[in-house]
N, C-alpha and C positions, 0 to 999 in steps of 0.2 A: 590183258594188261595186268601187271602185278601191283597189288595194293598193299602198302606197308601198314601194319598195325600201329597204334599209339604206344609210346613208351609206358612201361609199368614198373613198379617195384616188385621184385620177386624175392621172397624170403626163404633162406635155407636155415632151418632151425638147428640142425646139428651138423657137425663136420661129416663130410662124405669121403670115405676111403675108396679110392679106385685103383685098380691094377691097370698099368699103362703099357703101351707099345709106341715107340717113337716112329713117326713117319719118315721114311728115307728121303722123300722129296716133299716139301711143304705143299705144293699144289697137286701133284699127280699121285703121290704115294699115300694119300689119306685112306682110301678104301682098302688098300693092301695092308695097312697097319691094323685095321679092324679085323681083317681076315686072319692075319698072323696071330693076333691076340686071342681071337676066338678058338683057333686051333690049339694054342698053348693051354687054354683053360679047359678044353675038352668038356664044354658045358653039356650037361645031359638034360636040358629042358628047364633048369632052374632059372627063375626070373632074375635078371640083372638089369639095372639101369645103365644106359649108354651115354657116355660123355665124350666130348672132344675138348682138348685144352690147347690154346695157342699162347705160347710164352715168348715174349720178346727178349732176345739176348743180344749182346753186342755183335755177334756174328750173323744176326738176322732172326727171322721168325722160325720157331720150332713147333711142330704139331704133335700132340700125343693123343692116340685113341685110348679110350678108357671104358672099363666096365666096373661096376661096383663089386666089392667083395661080398661073398655070400655069408661070411662070418669074419669076425675080427681076427686079424693075423693071417688071413688066407694068402696074401701076397708074400709075406715072409716065409710061410710054410712051403709055398711052391717056388720060392726063390725067384720071384718076379718083381720087377720095379713097380713102385706105387707112388702116388701123390695123394694129398688131402685137399679137398675143396673146402675152404673155410666157411663156417656158418656166418650168417649176416645178411645184409640187404644188398641186392644187386639191381641195377637198372637193366631192364630187359626189353627185348622186342621179339615177337613171335613171327616165325616164318612158316606159313602154311604150305603144305605139299612140298616140303623142302627138297625132296628127291627130284622134283620137276623144276625147282627154283634154286639150284645150287649156285648159279651165278649171282644171286641176290644175297647170299650169306656174307660175303666180304663187304659190300656196301652197307649191310645192316650193322655190322660191327663198326664200320667207319662212322655211321650216324651216332652210335652210342659213344664212341671215343671222342667225337667232336662236340658232344653235348656240353662239355665242361662240368658234368655232374658225376664223373666216374674217376676212379683211381687208375690212371693210365699205366701205372707200373704193375698192376695186377693182371693175372691171366684173363684172356677172353675165353669164356666157357660156352660150349654148346651142350645143351641138354636135350637129347632126343626123347621128348616126353611120350610120343607115340610114333607109329610108323609114318605119320603125316605131319606131326607138329614138332618143330624145333624151336627151343627157347634159346636165344642168343643173349648172353648176359655178361656184365662187367661189374665188379665191386663198386657200389654206390658210395659217394662221399656224404650223402645224407639219407635220411629215412623217408623223405617226402619227394614227390614229383615236382 
């Protein structure tokens, strides 16, 4: 049985610049977007944080796979698209063993969005903190739980 963690405030102290790759299909194309992006970056073992962004558009939901820049301006230099994750406070929920609990990610974001405590116009952010821990977060309307 899957046990959901309590909501917490997650603080991002400085903007996070990420290089992105758009998923061709919101549901099924996410893993492929990460693979395409990794191939474009030709990473040689340098550590990068891994993110996913879900942005709501009039045409529907769009998913972007993302890796942090190794240095400021890397995306521009490599002529790759990028986005910035704003600094600030985010309401978050942790998903343990995310790779075994992929079907719980959507409901986790639903719980955050339905809390009434987040900016529903801001992106839903996945931060793959470790190979097992996924932090799901949405920009908070306040700094307190």
